[in-house]
C-alpha positions in Angstrom: 164.7 115.7 45.5 164.3 112.3 47.1 166.4 113.3 50.2 164.3 116.5 50.6 161.1 114.4 50.6 162.6 112.0 53.2 163.7 114.9 55.3 160.2 116.5 55.1 158.5 113.1 56.1 160.9 112.7 59.0 160.2 116.3 60.2 156.4 115.7 60.0 156.8 112.4 61.8 158.8 114.0 64.5 156.3 116.9 64.8 153.3 114.4 65.1 155.2 112.4 67.6 155.8 115.5 69.7 152.2 116.6 69.4 150.9 113.1 70.5 153.4 113.2 73.4 152.2 116.6 74.4 148.5 115.5 74.2 149.2 112.4 76.3 151.1 114.4 79.0 148.5 117.2 79.1 145.5 114.9 79.6 147.4 112.5 81.8 148.0 115.4 84.2 144.3 116.3 84.0 143.3 112.7 84.6 145.7 112.4 87.5 144.9 115.7 89.2 141.2 116.2 88.4 139.9 115.4 91.9 136.1 115.7 92.2 135.1 114.7 88.7 134.3 116.7 85.6 133.6 120.2 87.0 136.8 120.0 89.1 138.9 119.0 86.0 137.7 121.9 83.9 140.2 124.5 85.2 142.9 121.9 84.5 141.7 121.4 80.9 141.7 125.2 80.6 145.3 125.4 81.9 146.6 122.8 79.5 144.6 123.7 76.4 144.6 127.5 76.6 147.5 128.5 78.8 150.2 125.8 78.4 149.9 124.6 74.9 147.7 127.3 73.3 145.6 124.7 71.4 142.6 127.1 71.6 141.7 130.6 72.6 139.7 131.6 75.7 136.6 132.1 73.5 137.0 128.7 71.8 137.4 127.0 75.2 134.3 128.8 76.5 132.3 127.7 73.5 133.5 124.1 73.7 132.6 124.0 77.4 129.2 125.5 76.8 128.4 123.1 74.0 129.8 120.1 75.9 127.5 120.8 78.8 124.4 120.6 76.6 125.3 117.0 75.5 124.9 113.8 77.5 127.9 112.1 79.1 130.8 113.2 81.3 132.2 116.6 80.5 135.8 115.5 81.1 135.7 112.8 78.3 133.9 115.1 75.9 136.5 117.9 76.4 139.4 115.5 76.1 138.0 113.9 73.0 137.2 117.1 71.2 140.5 118.9 72.1 142.5 115.8 71.1 140.6 115.6 67.8 141.1 119.3 67.1 144.8 119.0 67.7 145.6 115.8 65.9 142.5 114.2 64.4 141.2 110.8 65.4 144.6 109.7 66.7 144.7 112.8 69.0 141.2 112.1 70.1 142.0 108.5 71.2 145.3 109.5 72.9 143.6 112.3 74.9 140.7 110.0 75.9 143.1 107.2 77.0 145.4 109.6 78.9 142.5 111.3 80.8 140.6 108.1 81.6 143.3 105.5 82.4 144.8 107.3 85.4 141.4 107.8 86.9 140.4 104.1 86.4 143.7 102.8 87.9 143.5 105.2 90.8 139.9 104.3 91.5 140.8 100.6 91.7 143.9 101.1 93.8 142.7 104.0 96.1 139.2 102.8 96.7 140.8 99.5 97.9 143.1 101.4 100.3 140.3 103.8 101.4 138.0 100.9 102.2 140.7 99.3 104.2 141.6 102.4 106.2 138.3 104.4 106.0 137.9 104.5 109.8 141.2 106.4 110.3 140.7 110.2 110.8 143.7 111.3 108.5 142.1 109.5 105.6 138.8 111.5 106.0 140.8 114.7 106.5 142.8 114.1 103.3 139.6 113.8 101.3 138.1 116.9 102.8 141.2 119.0 102.3 141.0 118.7 98.5 137.5 120.3 98.4 138.5 124.0 99.1 141.3 123.8 96.5 138.9 122.7 93.9 136.5 125.4 94.9 139.2 128.1 94.5 140.1 126.8 91.0 136.5 126.9 89.9 136.0 130.4 91.4 139.1 131.8 89.5 137.8 130.3 86.2 134.3 131.7 86.9 135.7 135.1 87.5 137.7 134.9 84.2 134.6 134.0 82.3 132.6 136.8 83.9 135.3 139.3 83.0 135.3 138.0 79.4 131.5 138.3 79.2 131.8 141.9 80.6 134.1 142.8 77.8 132.1 141.3 75.0 128.5 142.0 76.2 129.1 145.0 78.5 129.1 144.8 82.3 125.4 145.5 82.7 124.3 142.6 80.4 126.9 140.3 82.0 125.5 141.0 85.4 121.9 140.6 84.1 122.7 137.2 82.4 124.5 136.0 85.5 121.6 136.9 87.7 119.1 135.1 85.3 121.4 132.1 85.2 121.5 131.9 89.0 117.7 132.1 89.2 117.2 129.4 86.6 119.8 127.0 87.8 119.7 127.5 91.6 116.2 128.6 92.4 114.1 127.0 89.7 116.4 123.9 89.4 116.4 124.0 85.6 119.0 121.6 84.1 122.2 123.5 82.9 121.9 121.9 79.4 118.5 123.5 78.9 119.7 126.9 80.0 122.8 126.7 77.8 120.7 125.5 74.8 118.2 128.3 75.4 121.0 130.9 75.4 122.5 129.4 72.2 119.1 129.5 70.4 118.5 133.1 71.7 121.9 134.2 70.5 121.4 132.6 67.0 118.0 134.2 66.7 119.3 137.6 67.7 122.3 137.3 65.4 120.0 136.4 62.4 117.7 139.3 63.1 120.7 141.6 63.3 122.1 140.3 60.0 118.7 140.7 58.3 118.2 144.2 59.5 121.5 145.5 58.0 
Protein backbone atom coordinates (compact mmCIF):
# COMPACT_ATOMS: atom_id res chain seq x y z
CA UNK A 1 0.00 0.00 0.00
CA UNK A 2 2.78 2.41 1.01
CA UNK A 3 4.89 1.49 -2.01
CA UNK A 4 1.89 2.03 -4.32
CA UNK A 5 1.38 5.52 -2.89
CA UNK A 6 5.09 6.30 -3.32
CA UNK A 7 4.95 5.09 -6.92
CA UNK A 8 1.87 7.25 -7.59
CA UNK A 9 3.55 10.33 -6.06
CA UNK A 10 6.67 9.66 -8.12
CA UNK A 11 4.57 9.29 -11.29
CA UNK A 12 2.71 12.56 -10.59
CA UNK A 13 5.97 14.35 -9.82
CA UNK A 14 7.49 13.11 -13.08
CA UNK A 15 4.34 14.14 -14.98
CA UNK A 16 4.41 17.67 -13.48
CA UNK A 17 8.11 17.99 -14.21
CA UNK A 18 7.52 17.03 -17.87
CA UNK A 19 4.57 19.45 -18.10
CA UNK A 20 6.66 22.30 -16.67
CA UNK A 21 9.52 21.43 -19.03
CA UNK A 22 7.12 21.45 -22.01
CA UNK A 23 5.68 24.81 -20.89
CA UNK A 24 9.14 26.33 -20.56
CA UNK A 25 10.34 25.04 -23.95
CA UNK A 26 7.13 26.08 -25.75
CA UNK A 27 7.11 29.64 -24.45
CA UNK A 28 10.89 29.96 -24.66
CA UNK A 29 10.56 29.26 -28.40
CA UNK A 30 7.78 31.85 -28.66
CA UNK A 31 9.86 34.43 -26.79
CA UNK A 32 12.92 33.64 -28.89
CA UNK A 33 11.22 33.65 -32.32
CA UNK A 34 8.42 36.19 -31.81
CA UNK A 35 9.97 38.98 -33.87
CA UNK A 36 7.80 42.08 -34.11
CA UNK A 37 6.04 41.91 -30.75
CA UNK A 38 2.69 40.50 -29.66
CA UNK A 39 0.81 40.23 -32.98
CA UNK A 40 3.77 38.49 -34.62
CA UNK A 41 4.01 36.01 -31.73
CA UNK A 42 0.33 34.97 -31.90
CA UNK A 43 0.86 32.37 -34.69
CA UNK A 44 3.70 30.93 -32.61
CA UNK A 45 1.43 30.72 -29.54
CA UNK A 46 -1.15 28.99 -31.74
CA UNK A 47 1.39 26.48 -33.03
CA UNK A 48 2.62 25.56 -29.55
CA UNK A 49 -0.70 25.57 -27.64
CA UNK A 50 -3.00 24.10 -30.30
CA UNK A 51 -0.87 22.17 -32.81
CA UNK A 52 2.17 20.89 -30.90
CA UNK A 53 0.94 20.25 -27.35
CA UNK A 54 -2.85 20.36 -27.83
CA UNK A 55 -3.36 22.29 -24.60
CA UNK A 56 -6.46 23.91 -26.12
CA UNK A 57 -8.72 23.64 -29.14
CA UNK A 58 -8.95 26.09 -32.06
CA UNK A 59 -12.15 27.57 -30.58
CA UNK A 60 -10.63 27.96 -27.12
CA UNK A 61 -7.55 29.66 -28.59
CA UNK A 62 -9.75 32.04 -30.59
CA UNK A 63 -11.80 32.89 -27.48
CA UNK A 64 -8.64 33.44 -25.42
CA UNK A 65 -7.15 35.69 -28.09
CA UNK A 66 -10.36 37.72 -28.44
CA UNK A 67 -10.74 38.22 -24.69
CA UNK A 68 -7.03 38.99 -24.27
CA UNK A 69 -7.31 41.76 -26.86
CA UNK A 70 -10.04 43.48 -24.86
CA UNK A 71 -7.81 43.83 -21.79
CA UNK A 72 -4.92 46.20 -21.18
CA UNK A 73 -1.32 45.07 -21.43
CA UNK A 74 0.80 43.19 -23.98
CA UNK A 75 -1.04 40.29 -25.63
CA UNK A 76 2.02 38.01 -25.51
CA UNK A 77 2.29 38.06 -21.72
CA UNK A 78 -1.48 37.68 -21.28
CA UNK A 79 -1.56 34.65 -23.59
CA UNK A 80 1.49 33.07 -21.93
CA UNK A 81 0.13 33.67 -18.43
CA UNK A 82 -3.32 32.28 -19.18
CA UNK A 83 -2.16 29.21 -21.12
CA UNK A 84 0.45 28.41 -18.46
CA UNK A 85 -2.17 28.76 -15.72
CA UNK A 86 -4.60 26.57 -17.64
CA UNK A 87 -2.00 23.83 -18.09
CA UNK A 88 -0.44 23.78 -14.59
CA UNK A 89 -1.96 26.41 -12.30
CA UNK A 90 0.07 29.26 -10.82
CA UNK A 91 3.37 27.41 -11.26
CA UNK A 92 2.63 26.96 -14.97
CA UNK A 93 1.65 30.62 -15.26
CA UNK A 94 4.96 31.80 -13.76
CA UNK A 95 7.01 29.36 -15.89
CA UNK A 96 5.26 30.41 -19.12
CA UNK A 97 5.66 34.13 -18.30
CA UNK A 98 9.35 33.77 -17.42
CA UNK A 99 10.07 31.64 -20.50
CA UNK A 100 8.37 34.07 -22.88
CA UNK A 101 9.75 37.29 -21.35
CA UNK A 102 13.35 36.44 -20.37
CA UNK A 103 14.62 35.64 -23.92
CA UNK A 104 13.13 38.89 -25.22
CA UNK A 105 14.68 40.98 -22.44
CA UNK A 106 18.12 39.38 -22.85
CA UNK A 107 17.99 39.68 -26.63
CA UNK A 108 16.88 43.33 -26.42
CA UNK A 109 19.84 44.18 -24.20
CA UNK A 110 22.37 42.27 -26.33
CA UNK A 111 21.02 42.92 -29.83
CA UNK A 112 20.19 46.59 -29.36
CA UNK A 113 23.76 47.13 -28.22
CA UNK A 114 25.03 45.37 -31.35
CA UNK A 115 22.55 47.13 -33.67
CA UNK A 116 23.43 50.54 -32.25
CA UNK A 117 27.09 49.78 -32.86
CA UNK A 118 26.59 48.58 -36.46
CA UNK A 119 23.39 50.42 -37.42
CA UNK A 120 25.01 52.14 -40.41
CA UNK A 121 25.86 48.85 -42.12
CA UNK A 122 23.47 47.91 -44.94
CA UNK A 123 23.27 44.19 -44.07
CA UNK A 124 21.97 45.02 -40.57
CA UNK A 125 19.06 47.04 -42.05
CA UNK A 126 18.39 44.29 -44.62
CA UNK A 127 18.31 41.64 -41.89
CA UNK A 128 15.65 43.57 -39.93
CA UNK A 129 13.56 44.20 -43.05
CA UNK A 130 13.71 40.55 -44.18
CA UNK A 131 11.78 39.35 -41.12
CA UNK A 132 8.71 41.50 -41.91
CA UNK A 133 7.34 39.48 -44.89
CA UNK A 134 7.69 36.20 -42.96
CA UNK A 135 5.68 37.60 -40.06
CA UNK A 136 3.09 38.92 -42.53
CA UNK A 137 2.64 35.45 -44.08
CA UNK A 138 2.28 33.82 -40.63
CA UNK A 139 -0.43 36.32 -39.67
CA UNK A 140 -2.21 35.88 -43.02
CA UNK A 141 -2.30 32.08 -42.64
CA UNK A 142 -3.75 32.36 -39.13
CA UNK A 143 -6.30 34.96 -40.32
CA UNK A 144 -7.44 32.65 -43.11
CA UNK A 145 -7.81 29.76 -40.60
CA UNK A 146 -9.97 31.96 -38.33
CA UNK A 147 -12.07 33.09 -41.29
CA UNK A 148 -12.69 29.49 -42.37
CA UNK A 149 -13.65 28.56 -38.81
CA UNK A 150 -16.09 31.51 -38.71
CA UNK A 151 -17.54 30.42 -42.03
CA UNK A 152 -18.26 26.96 -40.66
CA UNK A 153 -19.86 28.16 -37.42
CA UNK A 154 -21.70 31.29 -38.66
CA UNK A 155 -22.15 30.54 -42.34
CA UNK A 156 -20.04 32.07 -45.10
CA UNK A 157 -22.43 35.01 -45.66
CA UNK A 158 -22.34 36.14 -42.04
CA UNK A 159 -18.59 35.59 -41.83
CA UNK A 160 -18.05 37.88 -44.84
CA UNK A 161 -20.49 40.45 -43.39
CA UNK A 162 -18.77 40.50 -39.97
CA UNK A 163 -15.34 40.68 -41.64
CA UNK A 164 -16.44 43.68 -43.73
CA UNK A 165 -17.93 45.42 -40.67
CA UNK A 166 -14.74 44.77 -38.69
CA UNK A 167 -12.58 46.22 -41.49
CA UNK A 168 -14.76 49.36 -41.64
CA UNK A 169 -14.73 49.84 -37.85
CA UNK A 170 -11.02 49.12 -37.38
CA UNK A 171 -9.43 50.55 -40.51
CA UNK A 172 -11.75 53.30 -41.76
CA UNK A 173 -13.25 54.58 -38.50
CA UNK A 174 -10.13 53.82 -36.40
CA UNK A 175 -12.12 52.31 -33.53
CA UNK A 176 -9.91 50.50 -31.01
CA UNK A 177 -9.93 46.67 -31.44
CA UNK A 178 -10.84 46.20 -27.76
CA UNK A 179 -14.07 48.19 -28.24
CA UNK A 180 -14.99 46.19 -31.35
CA UNK A 181 -14.34 42.84 -29.65
CA UNK A 182 -16.22 43.91 -26.52
CA UNK A 183 -19.16 45.02 -28.68
CA UNK A 184 -19.22 41.65 -30.46
CA UNK A 185 -19.09 39.80 -27.12
CA UNK A 186 -21.99 41.84 -25.71
CA UNK A 187 -23.99 41.37 -28.93
CA UNK A 188 -23.34 37.61 -28.87
CA UNK A 189 -24.38 37.31 -25.20
CA UNK A 190 -27.54 39.36 -25.79
CA UNK A 191 -28.47 37.32 -28.87
CA UNK A 192 -27.77 34.06 -27.03
CA UNK A 193 -29.96 35.06 -24.08
CA UNK A 194 -32.81 36.04 -26.40
CA UNK A 195 -32.52 32.71 -28.20
CA UNK A 196 -32.60 30.79 -24.92
CA UNK A 197 -35.63 32.74 -23.66
CA UNK A 198 -37.57 32.22 -26.83
CA UNK A 199 -37.28 28.39 -26.74
